[in-house]
C-alpha positions in Angstrom: 0.0 0.1 0.0 3.1 2.3 0.0 2.6 3.3 -3.7 -0.9 4.2 -3.0 0.1 7.0 -0.4 3.7 7.6 -1.3 3.0 10.5 -3.8 5.4 13.4 -4.5 4.6 16.5 -6.4 6.4 19.8 -7.4 5.5 22.7 -5.5 4.9 26.5 -6.2 5.0 29.4 -3.6 2.2 31.6 -3.2 2.1 34.9 -1.3 -0.4 34.7 1.6 -1.5 37.2 3.9 1.3 36.9 6.4 4.0 35.3 4.2 5.0 32.9 1.4 3.3 29.5 1.4 4.6 26.6 -0.8 2.0 24.7 -2.3 1.4 21.7 -4.5 1.4 22.2 -8.4 -0.7 19.2 -8.8 -3.9 18.1 -7.2 -4.2 14.8 -5.4 -7.5 13.0 -5.9 -8.9 9.7 -5.2 -8.9 8.7 -8.8 -4.9 9.2 -9.2 -4.3 7.5 -6.0 -6.5 4.7 -6.7 -5.0 4.4 -10.2 -1.4 4.1 -9.1 -2.5 0.5 -7.7 -2.4 -0.5 -11.7 1.1 0.8 -12.2 3.2 -1.5 -13.9 5.1 -3.5 -11.3 8.5 -2.1 -10.4 10.4 -3.2 -7.2 7.3 -4.4 -5.4 6.9 -7.9 -4.5 3.6 -8.2 -5.5 2.2 -7.1 -8.9 -0.6 -4.9 -7.8 -2.3 -4.4 -11.1 -3.2 -7.9 -11.1 -5.2 -7.7 -8.1 -6.6 -4.4 -8.5 -8.3 -4.8 -11.8 -11.1 -2.3 -13.1 -13.8 -4.7 -11.9 -11.9 -4.9 -8.4 -11.6 -1.2 -8.3 -15.1 -0.4 -9.2 -16.4 -3.1 -6.6 -14.4 -1.4 -3.7 -15.2 2.1 -4.9 -18.9 2.0 -5.9 -20.5 1.8 -2.2 -18.8 5.3 -1.7 -20.7 6.7 -5.1 -17.0 6.6 -6.9 -17.5 5.3 -10.3 -14.6 3.5 -11.6 -14.7 2.8 -15.2 -15.1 -1.0 -16.2 -13.5 -0.5 -19.5 -9.6 0.2 -19.7 -8.9 3.7 -20.3 -6.1 6.4 -19.9 -6.0 8.9 -17.0 -7.5 11.0 -15.7 -10.8 9.3 -15.7 -13.0 12.6 -15.3 -11.8 14.7 -18.0 -13.3 16.6 -20.7 -12.2 15.2 -24.3 -10.9 18.0 -26.8 -10.9 15.3 -29.6 -13.4 14.6 -32.4 -14.5 11.2 -33.3 -13.2 8.4 -31.2 -10.1 7.9 -29.1 -8.9 4.7 -31.0 -8.1 6.7 -34.0 -8.5 10.5 -32.5 -10.0 13.1 -34.9 -8.8 17.0 -34.9 -9.1 19.2 -32.1 -12.6 20.2 -31.6 -13.4 23.5 -33.5 -15.3 24.8 -30.4 -13.9 23.7 -27.0 -16.4 23.0 -24.1 -17.0 26.1 -21.6 -16.6 25.2 -17.9 -16.9 26.9 -14.4 -14.4 27.4 -11.8 -16.1 28.1 -8.4 -14.7 29.1 -5.1 -18.3 28.6 -3.3 -17.0 25.7 -1.1 -13.4 26.2 0.0 -12.3 27.8 3.3 -9.0 29.4 4.1 -6.4 27.3 5.5 -4.1 28.3 8.2 -1.1 26.9 6.3 2.1 28.0 8.0 4.9 29.4 6.1 7.3 29.2 9.0 6.8 27.5 12.7 5.4 31.0 14.0 3.4 32.6 11.4 0.1 31.6 9.7 -0.4 32.3 6.0 -4.3 31.7 6.2 -4.8 31.2 2.4 -7.5 29.2 0.1 -5.3 26.0 -1.1 -7.5 26.6 -4.5 -7.4 22.7 -4.5 -11.0 21.8 -3.8 -13.7 20.5 -5.9 -15.0 23.4 -8.5 -12.0 25.0 -8.2 -10.3 22.5 -10.9 -11.2 21.1 -14.2 -9.5 18.8 -16.3 -9.2 18.1 -20.4 -7.5 15.6 -22.3 -6.3 15.4 -25.8 -4.7 12.7 -28.0 -2.1 13.4 -30.9 -0.8 11.4 -33.5 1.6 14.1 -35.0 3.8 17.0 -33.0 1.6 20.3 -33.2 2.0 23.8 -31.9 -1.0 25.5 -30.8 -1.9 28.8 -29.6 -3.9 28.6 -26.4 -6.3 31.4 -25.0 -9.0 31.9 -22.5 -12.2 33.9 -22.3 -13.7 34.3 -19.0 -17.0 35.8 -17.9 -17.1 37.7 -15.9 -13.5 39.3 -16.2 -11.0 38.0 -13.7 -10.6 40.4 -10.9 -7.3 41.6 -9.5 -5.6 39.1 -7.6 -7.4 36.3 -9.4 -5.6 34.0 -11.9 -6.3 30.8 -13.9 -3.4 28.1 -13.7 -3.0 26.0 -16.5 -0.9 22.9 -16.1 -0.3 20.6 -19.2 1.0 17.2 -18.6 1.7 17.6 -14.9 3.1 15.5 -12.2 0.9 12.5 -12.6 2.2 10.4 -15.5 -0.3 8.0 -17.1 0.8 4.5 -16.7 2.4 2.8 -19.6 2.3 5.9 -21.9 5.1 8.5 -22.5 5.5 11.3 -20.4 5.8 14.7 -22.0 7.4 17.4 -20.1 5.1 19.6 -17.9 4.1 23.2 -19.0 2.7 25.7 -16.7 0.7 29.1 -17.5 -0.7 31.5 -15.5 -3.6 33.8 -17.0 -5.0 37.0 -15.4 -7.2 39.7 -16.3 -4.7 41.4 -18.6 -2.9 38.4 -19.9 -5.4 35.7 -21.2 -3.5 34.7 -24.1 -2.8 33.5 -26.5 0.5 31.7 -25.3 2.3 29.0 -27.5 1.8 25.5 -26.4 3.9 22.8 -28.3 2.7 19.3 -28.0 4.2 15.8 -29.2 2.6 13.2 -30.9 3.4 9.6 -31.6 3.6 9.5 -35.5 5.3 6.2 -35.4 2.1 4.3 -34.4 -1.4 5.9 -35.2 -3.4 3.3 -33.2 -1.3 4.7 -30.0 -1.5 8.5 -30.0 0.4 10.6 -27.2 -2.2 11.6 -24.4 -1.8 15.0 -22.9 -3.6 16.0 -19.8 -4.8 19.6 -19.2 -5.8 20.9 -15.7 -7.4 24.2 -15.2 -7.2 25.8 -11.6 -8.5 28.9 -10.1 -5.8 30.7 -8.0 -6.8 33.3 -5.4 -5.2 32.7 -2.1 -6.5 35.7 -0.3 -10.1 36.6 -1.8 -13.0 34.2 -2.5 -13.9 34.6 -6.1 -17.4 34.5 -7.7 -17.8 31.5 -10.2 -16.0 32.1 -13.4 -17.2 30.7 -16.8 -14.1 29.8 -18.9 -13.7 29.1 -22.5 -10.8 27.9 -23.6 -9.5 28.3 -27.5 -7.1 26.1 -29.2 -5.8 27.0 -32.4 
């Protein structure tokens, strides 16, 4: 079980009310943790992937209203597809990407301590509603222009972080380098987003994971409707 709980994530520093706070740049979820049980056997004495099949994880998690898919698929399980057609032979990027809402309606400030004597008292910005996911499969290397539109406009002090191919690497798939962008009211893009494909095997595209997160460490912002554009 050490694999399930032994997670390591990169960090980013955020200015809080009373000091600088070090926060994870990726979000821990029950799906990513449970999915680690299906990683290929490395130094473990037991091959956990043979024990924790999709059916077994479905049986274990269903009583807690966590729907584990019964059919094999790549991580993350809860993500909006940005491809048209099927994922076996991915089609082009959708001409209009679906909008989503980032909400800070639920979070409470956390007394995270930047030092043993001072409490920063910030919003961690990693709770339900503040994070959204998308996925994209590519056969060929492509360079995109990524921009965002928000409604209402982002207020001062708020930002939307976009993390592409973050710390959680999908099992048995290539691991592209992470890319991180920070969008603010005066800077919603476009930014250049180069992504690799897998031209040697069109039946096995390279998957990319995109995570959007509202970042507002000191102010509880109203809901923001986000519309991404990828050209």
